[in-house]
All heavy atoms as an XYZ file, in Angstrom:
696
protein
N       0.839     -1.172      0.000
C       0.000      0.000      0.000
C       0.896      1.252      0.000
O       1.818      1.348      0.777
C      -0.878     -0.027      1.244
C      -1.997      0.942      1.180
S      -2.883      0.934      2.711
C      -4.325      0.120      2.202
N       0.645      2.188     -0.864
C       1.446      3.405     -0.953
C       0.622      4.580     -0.475
O      -0.584      4.642     -0.677
C       1.903      3.663     -2.394
O       0.767      3.826     -3.204
C       2.789      2.541     -2.889
N       1.307      5.516      0.169
C       0.634      6.719      0.650
C       0.635      7.755     -0.462
O       1.635      7.962     -1.136
C       1.345      7.271      1.877
N      -0.490      8.383     -0.654
C      -0.565      9.424     -1.670
C      -0.672     10.770     -0.984
O      -1.301     10.906      0.064
C      -1.779      9.232     -2.592
O      -2.951      9.235     -1.792
C      -1.667      7.939     -3.361
N      -0.064     11.740     -1.566
C      -0.092     13.082     -1.006
C      -1.364     13.784     -1.469
O      -1.660     13.826     -2.657
C       1.137     13.855     -1.469
O       1.070     15.179     -1.022
N      -2.095     14.300     -0.494
C      -3.339     14.987     -0.834
C      -3.235     16.490     -0.637
O      -4.231     17.186     -0.711
C      -4.499     14.452      0.024
O      -4.168     14.661      1.402
C      -4.757     12.996     -0.265
N      -2.055     16.982     -0.351
C      -1.907     18.429     -0.175
C      -1.859     19.102     -1.534
O      -1.200     18.640     -2.450
C      -0.632     18.769      0.618
O       0.478     18.233     -0.071
C      -0.700     18.215      2.019
N      -2.568     20.177     -1.624
C      -2.603     20.935     -2.869
C      -1.873     22.256     -2.649
O      -2.007     22.878     -1.605
C      -4.044     21.224     -3.300
C      -4.799     20.012     -3.711
C      -6.175     20.403     -4.185
C      -6.974     19.203     -4.621
N      -8.311     19.596     -5.078
N      -1.126     22.665     -3.634
C      -0.480     23.970     -3.574
C      -1.419     25.000     -4.172
O      -1.961     24.810     -5.245
C       0.813     23.966     -4.373
C       1.927     23.233     -3.673
C       3.176     23.274     -4.463
N       3.729     24.632     -4.451
C       4.840     24.968     -5.088
N       5.494     24.069     -5.787
N       5.286     26.197     -5.047
N      -1.630     26.039     -3.413
C      -2.453     27.114     -3.952
C      -1.521     28.187     -4.491
O      -0.527     28.533     -3.867
C      -3.366     27.717     -2.869
O      -2.561     28.170     -1.795
C      -4.356     26.690     -2.372
N      -1.843     28.675     -5.623
C      -1.035     29.721     -6.244
C      -1.636     31.071     -5.915
O      -2.842     31.236     -5.889
C      -0.999     29.526     -7.752
C      -0.318     28.234     -8.118
C       0.014     28.213     -9.560
N       1.406     27.816     -9.601
C       2.267     28.211    -10.496
N       1.907     29.019    -11.440
N       3.515     27.809    -10.471
N      -0.762     32.003     -5.690
C      -1.205     33.362     -5.426
C      -1.523     34.048     -6.742
O      -0.854     33.827     -7.749
C      -0.120     34.132     -4.683
C       0.153     33.580     -3.312
C       1.232     34.361     -2.632
C       1.525     33.748     -1.278
N       2.596     34.441     -0.610
N      -2.526     34.887     -6.678
C      -2.874     35.624     -7.888
C      -1.844     36.720     -8.125
O      -1.059     37.072     -7.237
C      -4.271     36.266     -7.763
O      -4.214     37.263     -6.748
C      -5.332     35.227     -7.451
N      -1.841     37.253     -9.311
C      -0.902     38.329     -9.638
C      -1.117     39.536     -8.738
O      -0.171     40.187     -8.310
C      -1.047     38.714    -11.110
C      -0.509     37.684    -12.056
C      -0.670     38.081    -13.517
O      -1.343     39.095    -13.798
O      -0.116     37.379    -14.370
N      -2.368     39.847     -8.441
C      -2.662     40.982     -7.568
C      -2.100     40.766     -6.160
O      -1.591     41.693     -5.526
C      -4.169     41.233     -7.501
C      -4.730     41.770     -8.803
O      -3.950     42.348     -9.598
O      -5.952     41.618     -9.032
N      -2.188     39.532     -5.663
C      -1.648     39.233     -4.339
C      -0.126     39.347     -4.336
O       0.462     39.890     -3.394
C      -2.058     37.822     -3.897
C      -3.530     37.689     -3.580
C      -3.961     36.255     -3.344
O      -3.355     35.332     -3.918
O      -4.921     36.073     -2.574
N       0.501     38.869     -5.393
C       1.957     38.989     -5.504
C       2.390     40.443     -5.575
O       3.358     40.856     -4.918
C       2.464     38.231     -6.731
C       2.451     36.705     -6.645
C       2.815     36.108     -8.002
C       3.411     36.226     -5.579
N       1.668     41.220     -6.368
C       1.987     42.648     -6.484
C       1.850     43.333     -5.131
O       2.709     44.121     -4.723
C       1.092     43.322     -7.551
C       1.490     42.824     -8.946
C       1.193     44.838     -7.469
C       0.533     43.229    -10.038
N       0.786     43.032     -4.408
C       0.570     43.634     -3.091
C       1.693     43.247     -2.128
O       2.175     44.085     -1.357
C      -0.782     43.205     -2.539
N       2.134     41.991     -2.170
C       3.238     41.549     -1.317
C       4.514     42.311     -1.637
O       5.221     42.766     -0.742
C       3.500     40.055     -1.507
C       2.662     39.161     -0.660
C       3.054     37.700     -0.826
O       4.241     37.409     -1.129
O       2.167     36.856     -0.646
N       4.825     42.418     -2.931
C       6.043     43.122     -3.331
C       5.984     44.604     -2.969
O       6.982     45.180     -2.536
C       6.313     42.950     -4.828
C       6.720     41.544     -5.212
C       6.203     40.947     -6.341
C       7.623     40.824     -4.441
C       6.570     39.657     -6.696
C       7.996     39.541     -4.786
C       7.471     38.954     -5.912
O       7.833     37.684     -6.264
N       4.829     45.220     -3.128
C       4.693     46.629     -2.761
C       4.886     46.812     -1.260
O       5.506     47.787     -0.825
C       3.328     47.159     -3.204
C       3.232     47.369     -4.694
C       1.841     47.784     -5.147
O       0.848     47.507     -4.471
N       1.770     48.421     -6.297
N       4.367     45.882     -0.456
C       4.543     45.957      0.995
C       6.021     45.808      1.357
O       6.537     46.523      2.222
C       3.705     44.893      1.691
N       6.719     44.877      0.685
C       8.146     44.696      0.938
C       8.933     45.944      0.565
O       9.831     46.376      1.303
C       8.685     43.504      0.144
C       8.299     42.175      0.722
C       8.895     41.039     -0.097
C       8.471     39.682      0.431
N       9.061     38.586     -0.362
N       8.612     46.530     -0.570
C       9.288     47.758     -1.014
C       9.061     48.880     -0.004
O       9.995     49.607      0.349
C       8.805     48.167     -2.420
C       9.325     47.174     -3.463
C       9.260     49.589     -2.762
C       8.700     47.331     -4.829
N       7.841     49.017      0.484
C       7.532     50.068      1.461
C       8.339     49.858      2.743
O       8.860     50.827      3.320
C       6.041     50.081      1.765
N       8.454     48.611      3.205
C       9.236     48.339      4.421
C      10.704     48.662      4.206
O      11.359     49.243      5.072
C       9.073     46.874      4.843
C       7.738     46.563      5.495
C       7.742     45.199      6.171
N       8.073     44.102      5.262
C       7.210     43.382      4.573
N       5.924     43.643      4.670
N       7.620     42.397      3.808
N      11.244     48.315      3.042
C      12.652     48.595      2.740
C      12.899     50.097      2.667
O      13.888     50.611      3.197
C      13.077     47.886      1.438
C      13.112     46.372      1.658
C      14.436     48.397      0.959
C      13.257     45.575      0.386
N      11.994     50.823      2.015
C      12.146     52.281      1.915
C      12.070     52.932      3.290
O      12.835     53.856      3.583
C      11.084     52.856      0.986
C      11.350     52.553     -0.480
C      10.223     53.014     -1.391
O       9.110     53.284     -0.902
O      10.470     53.081     -2.610
N      11.173     52.469      4.153
C      11.053     53.024      5.500
C      12.323     52.743      6.303
O      12.832     53.609      7.009
C       9.832     52.439      6.213
C       9.641     52.937      7.617
C       9.342     54.421      7.725
O       8.979     55.049      6.708
O       9.467     54.970      8.829
N      12.844     51.529      6.200
C      14.073     51.169      6.905
C      15.236     52.032      6.417
O      16.047     52.514      7.214
C      14.362     49.687      6.702
C      15.500     49.169      7.549
C      15.670     47.665      7.475
N      15.554     47.180      6.114
C      14.906     46.071      5.768
N      14.304     45.347      6.673
N      14.869     45.690      4.507
N      15.296     52.274      5.111
C      16.354     53.119      4.553
C      16.235     54.550      5.069
O      17.233     55.174      5.438
C      16.270     53.107      3.025
C      17.348     53.912      2.345
C      17.204     53.860      0.840
C      18.224     54.745      0.167
N      18.062     54.777     -1.287
N      15.011     55.069      5.111
C      14.791     56.428      5.616
C      15.208     56.538      7.081
O      15.862     57.503      7.485
C      13.314     56.814      5.458
C      13.031     58.286      5.774
C      11.553     58.587      5.721
N      10.815     57.957      6.794
C      10.781     58.407      8.052
N      11.456     59.478      8.388
N      10.063     57.787      8.967
N      14.868     55.529      7.890
C      15.238     55.553      9.302
C      16.752     55.456      9.482
O      17.318     56.127     10.355
C      14.537     54.419     10.054
C      13.031     54.588     10.248
C      12.428     53.333     10.865
C      12.724     55.801     11.095
N      17.410     54.638      8.669
C      18.867     54.527      8.750
C      19.539     55.849      8.410
O      20.499     56.259      9.078
C      19.386     53.431      7.818
C      19.088     52.032      8.337
O      18.750     51.892      9.534
O      19.179     51.080      7.530
N      19.042     56.523      7.377
C      19.597     57.824      6.999
C      19.380     58.841      8.109
O      20.261     59.653      8.402
C      18.965     58.309      5.702
C      19.428     57.554      4.482
C      18.650     57.938      3.226
O      17.661     58.692      3.322
O      19.040     57.469      2.146
N      18.205     58.799      8.734
C      17.906     59.746      9.799
C      18.812     59.501     11.006
O      19.338     60.438     11.597
C      16.440     59.636     10.219
C      16.011     60.700     11.190
S      14.302     60.560     11.652
C      14.385     59.201     12.804
N      19.020     58.230     11.357
C      19.849     57.904     12.524
C      21.301     58.324     12.319
O      21.983     58.661     13.288
C      19.780     56.412     12.810
C      18.484     55.988     13.430
C      18.510     54.523     13.811
N      17.165     54.070     14.076
C      16.520     53.148     13.378
N      17.117     52.558     12.369
N      15.293     52.816     13.674
N      21.773     58.279     11.092
C      23.162     58.638     10.828
C      23.332     60.128     10.542
O      24.436     60.577     10.254
C      23.704     57.820      9.657
O      23.016     58.161      8.474
N      22.271     60.882     10.649
C      22.307     62.305     10.353
C      23.130     63.072     11.389
O      22.932     62.925     12.594
C      20.874     62.853     10.342
O      20.879     64.257     10.389
N      24.065     63.903     10.946
C      24.833     64.722     11.888
C      23.927     65.704     12.639
O      24.195     66.042     13.788
C      25.837     65.464     11.021
C      25.616     65.051      9.628
C      24.486     64.084      9.583
N      22.860     66.138     11.996
C      21.927     67.056     12.650
C      21.296     66.397     13.861
O      21.188     67.008     14.926
C      20.823     67.486     11.662
O      21.441     68.023     10.500
C      19.913     68.516     12.271
N      20.882     65.157     13.708
C      20.257     64.445     14.828
C      21.257     64.227     15.951
O      20.917     64.389     17.129
C      19.686     63.107     14.356
C      18.939     62.301     15.416
C      17.705     63.073     15.894
C      18.517     60.957     14.864
N      22.485     63.885     15.604
C      23.509     63.672     16.634
C      23.775     64.960     17.412
O      23.857     64.945     18.641
C      24.791     63.153     16.003
C      24.660     61.734     15.488
C      25.917     61.280     14.804
C      25.726     59.890     14.230
N      26.895     59.414     13.517
N      23.903     66.075     16.705
C      24.140     67.352     17.381
C      22.925     67.780     18.181
O      23.055     68.383     19.248
C      24.513     68.440     16.374
C      25.928     68.278     15.858
O      26.725     67.556     16.498
O      26.236     68.873     14.808
N      21.734     67.466     17.680
C      20.534     67.826     18.422
C      20.485     67.114     19.767
O      20.088     67.706     20.770
C      19.262     67.506     17.629
C      18.032     67.686     18.461
C      17.587     68.954     18.791
C      17.352     66.592     18.962
C      16.474     69.134     19.600
C      16.241     66.763     19.762
C      15.792     68.028     20.086
N      20.888     65.855     19.800
C      20.868     65.107     21.065
C      21.777     65.775     22.094
O      21.429     65.844     23.278
C      21.265     63.648     20.841
C      20.242     62.861     20.046
C      18.862     62.829     20.672
O      18.749     62.798     21.918
O      17.875     62.856     19.914
N      22.919     66.302     21.654
C      23.814     67.035     22.563
C      23.138     68.314     23.056
O      23.175     68.645     24.248
C      25.120     67.377     21.857
C      25.967     66.178     21.515
C      27.188     66.605     20.712
C      27.938     65.418     20.168
N      29.064     65.829     19.307
N      22.525     69.041     22.109
C      21.825     70.270     22.462
C      20.691     69.985     23.441
O      20.502     70.697     24.429
C      21.260     70.938     21.197
C      20.219     71.974     21.491
C      20.580     73.225     21.977
C      18.870     71.704     21.307
C      19.625     74.182     22.267
C      17.907     72.647     21.587
C      18.279     73.899     22.070
N      19.929     68.934     23.172
C      18.778     68.591     24.008
C      19.208     68.319     25.449
O      18.547     68.755     26.393
C      18.074     67.365     23.419
C      16.839     66.935     24.146
C      16.206     65.745     23.446
C      15.007     65.227     24.186
N      14.414     64.050     23.523
N      20.324     67.623     25.612
C      20.829     67.308     26.943
C      21.181     68.587     27.705
O      20.799     68.759     28.867
C      22.054     66.407     26.806
C      22.503     65.747     28.047
C      23.637     64.772     27.719
C      23.952     63.875     28.867
N      25.017     62.925     28.544
N      21.880     69.501     27.034
C      22.266     70.758     27.683
C      21.056     71.645     27.959
O      20.960     72.280     29.014
C      23.292     71.499     26.822
C      24.637     70.833     26.772
C      25.273     70.710     28.147
O      25.245     71.650     28.947
N      25.827     69.552     28.431
N      20.126     71.692     27.007
C      18.932     72.525     27.193
C      18.072     71.987     28.335
O      17.474     72.770     29.092
C      18.127     72.587     25.896
N      18.009     70.665     28.491
C      17.243     70.076     29.597
C      17.873     70.439     30.937
O      17.161     70.737     31.909
C      17.152     68.567     29.431
N      19.207     70.456     30.991
C      19.892     70.882     32.220
C      19.580     72.342     32.526
O      19.347     72.715     33.676
C      21.401     70.686     32.087
C      21.849     69.257     32.145
C      23.363     69.170     32.009
C      23.843     67.743     31.964
N      25.309     67.655     31.797
N      19.584     73.160     31.479
C      19.266     74.578     31.652
C      17.830     74.758     32.142
O      17.571     75.549     33.051
C      19.474     75.336     30.334
C      19.044     76.770     30.394
C      19.765     77.687     31.129
C      17.907     77.197     29.717
C      19.366     79.027     31.194
C      17.504     78.520     29.779
C      18.236     79.436     30.522
N      16.898     74.003     31.570
C      15.495     74.094     31.994
C      15.351     73.699     33.456
O      14.603     74.339     34.211
C      14.615     73.214     31.115
N      16.069     72.677     33.874
C      16.004     72.259     35.278
C      16.587     73.332     36.191
O      16.046     73.596     37.277
C      16.745     70.935     35.484
C      16.618     70.390     36.891
C      15.177     70.148     37.297
O      14.421     69.514     36.577
N      14.785     70.675     38.451
N      17.669     73.968     35.766
C      18.247     75.062     36.559
C      17.243     76.207     36.691
O      17.144     76.825     37.762
C      19.539     75.549     35.917
N      16.498     76.467     35.634
C      15.474     77.515     35.688
C      14.387     77.163     36.699
O      13.946     78.013     37.477
C      14.856     77.728     34.313
S      15.996     78.448     33.124
N      13.960     75.923     36.700
C      12.936     75.481     37.657
C      13.478     75.593     39.077
O      12.769     76.056     39.985
C      12.488     74.028     37.352
C      11.636     73.461     38.478
C      11.733     73.972     36.041
N      14.718     75.177     39.267
C      15.334     75.247     40.599
C      15.404     76.673     41.122
O      15.381     76.906     42.330
C      16.738     74.634     40.569
C      16.718     73.137     40.296
O      15.637     72.509     40.441
O      17.784     72.594     39.916
N      15.488     77.642     40.211
C      15.581     79.057     40.597
C      14.260     79.796     40.418
O      14.244     81.016     40.255
C      16.699     79.728     39.800
C      18.055     79.226     40.231
O      18.444     79.400     41.376
N      18.758     78.571     39.326
N      13.180     79.036     40.412
C      11.822     79.604     40.343
C      11.563     80.417     39.084
O      10.792     81.367     39.096
C      11.548     80.469     41.592
C      11.767     79.765     42.914
C      10.908     78.521     43.073
O       9.740     78.541     42.734
N      11.501     77.441     43.548
N      12.187     80.048     37.973
C      11.946     80.720     36.686
C      11.237     79.741     35.758
O      11.770     79.284     34.758
C      13.259     81.209     36.069
C      13.915     82.350     36.792
C      13.023     83.597     36.937
N      12.416     84.048     35.700
C      12.873     85.047     34.957
N      13.918     85.719     35.348
N      12.258     85.372     33.835
N      10.002     79.442     36.119
C       9.209     78.477     35.356
C       8.884     78.990     33.949
O       8.710     78.183     33.032
C       7.925     78.131     36.122
C       8.202     77.503     37.451
N       8.614     76.205     37.585
C       8.144     78.017     38.705
C       8.785     75.928     38.861
N       8.518     77.017     39.562
N       8.816     80.306     33.792
C       8.532     80.865     32.475
C       9.648     80.532     31.482
O       9.390     80.096     30.353
C       8.327     82.379     32.570
C       9.509     83.104     33.231
O      10.236     82.468     34.021
O       9.692     84.298     32.950
N      10.884     80.678     31.919
C      12.014     80.359     31.045
C      12.096     78.853     30.815
O      12.355     78.398     29.690
C      13.338     80.890     31.631
C      13.276     82.418     31.762
C      14.524     80.477     30.764
C      14.468     83.021     32.479
N      11.833     78.078     31.852
C      11.870     76.615     31.724
C      10.835     76.143     30.708
O      11.126     75.291     29.849
C      11.631     75.958     33.074
N       9.636     76.688     30.774
C       8.588     76.302     29.818
C       8.957     76.692     28.394
O       8.728     75.929     27.451
C       7.252     76.940     30.203
C       6.659     76.310     31.442
O       6.972     75.173     31.791
N       5.799     77.051     32.128
N       9.530     77.870     28.236
C       9.954     78.298     26.894
C      11.048     77.385     26.354
O      11.046     77.029     25.171
C      10.465     79.735     26.936
O       9.428     80.617     27.299
N      11.962     77.003     27.212
C      13.051     76.117     26.800
C      12.511     74.756     26.375
O      12.915     74.207     25.344
C      14.076     75.951     27.945
O      14.555     77.239     28.329
C      15.235     75.073     27.524
N      11.595     74.200     27.156
C      11.010     72.900     26.820
C      10.211     72.970     25.518
O      10.252     72.039     24.710
C      10.130     72.401     27.965
C      10.892     72.049     29.249
C       9.917     71.676     30.363
C      11.885     70.941     29.012
N       9.519     74.075     25.311
C       8.775     74.236     24.055
C       9.739     74.303     22.874
O       9.484     73.706     21.813
C       7.910     75.496     24.112
N      10.843     75.002     23.051
C      11.853     75.096     22.002
C      12.438     73.711     21.696
O      12.569     73.333     20.527
C      12.973     76.048     22.424
C      14.138     76.186     21.445
C      13.673     76.841     20.153
C      15.264     76.980     22.074
N      12.750     72.955     22.738
C      13.294     71.604     22.540
C      12.316     70.759     21.736
O      12.695     70.095     20.769
C      13.588     70.925     23.896
C      14.753     71.612     24.593
C      13.898     69.438     23.698
C      14.952     71.147     26.038
N      11.049     70.774     22.117
C      10.045     69.961     21.427
C       9.867     70.373     19.971
O       9.724     69.532     19.083
C       8.707     70.013     22.161
C       8.761     69.263     23.470
O       9.508     68.315     23.629
N       7.957     69.699     24.432
N       9.874     71.670     19.725
C       9.710     72.164     18.358
C      10.881     71.739     17.474
O      10.683     71.223     16.373
C       9.587     73.699     18.358
O       8.478     74.083     19.173
C       9.404     74.232     16.950
N      12.084     71.928     17.974
C      13.266     71.562     17.197
C      13.326     70.052     16.991
O      13.656     69.575     15.900
C      14.550     72.086     17.870
C      14.547     73.614     17.875
C      15.792     71.552     17.156
C      15.673     74.231     18.659
N      12.977     69.297     18.014
C      13.006     67.836     17.894
C      12.060     67.357     16.798
O      12.409     66.501     15.987
C      12.624     67.188     19.219
C      12.725     65.690     19.215
C      12.562     65.092     20.597
O      11.879     65.705     21.450
O      13.120     64.005     20.831
N      10.882     67.937     16.749
C       9.918     67.575     15.713
C      10.477     67.903     14.326
O      10.346     67.121     13.376
C       8.606     68.323     15.952
C       7.412     67.673     15.323
C       6.096     68.295     15.742
N       5.980     68.586     17.158
C       5.842     69.817     17.681
N       5.815     70.861     16.888
N       5.748     69.991     18.985
N      11.118     69.043     14.196
C      11.686     69.452     12.906
C      12.845     68.558     12.497
O      12.973     68.195     11.332
C      12.123     70.904     12.961
C      10.984     71.877     13.075
C      11.433     73.305     13.290
O      12.566     73.537     13.688
N      10.547     74.255     13.055
N      13.697     68.196     13.435
C      14.848     67.344     13.119
C      14.395     65.967     12.696
O      14.906     65.399     11.728
C      15.798     67.249     14.352
C      16.809     66.134     14.163
C      16.498     68.575     14.582
N      13.407     65.423     13.370
C      12.954     64.062     13.060
C      12.119     64.010     11.790
O      12.022     62.972     11.159
C      12.175     63.484     14.234
C      13.106     63.187     15.395
C      12.441     62.470     16.499
C      13.469     62.150     17.583
N      12.886     61.426     18.696
N      11.516     65.113     11.388
C      10.733     65.142     10.156
C      11.603     65.336      8.923
O      11.175     65.033      7.814
C       9.673     66.243     10.196
C       8.510     65.879     11.077
O       8.371     64.694     11.420
O       7.721     66.782     11.424
N      12.802     65.839      9.118
C      13.651     66.096      7.947
C      14.380     64.873      7.479
O      14.384     63.849      7.983
C      14.663     67.185      8.260
O      15.517     66.790      9.305
């Protein structure tokens, strides 16, 4: 007695293949964009600036200058958004 294979291979339609390839391309392009952003000198310098500005904001809070601290934090957030969008 011999065993017969009853599994059938289903073929993907052309539209399904195209959709898969487009999804793969989109993931590769996103990964490339993120790699370029991470290696950006602007982002590296911003991280240094952010660290110093956060220290300055804390010093302002410690000296009861909440107005300056809030302005500094708003500036940090605005610049961070701009750096990450570029």
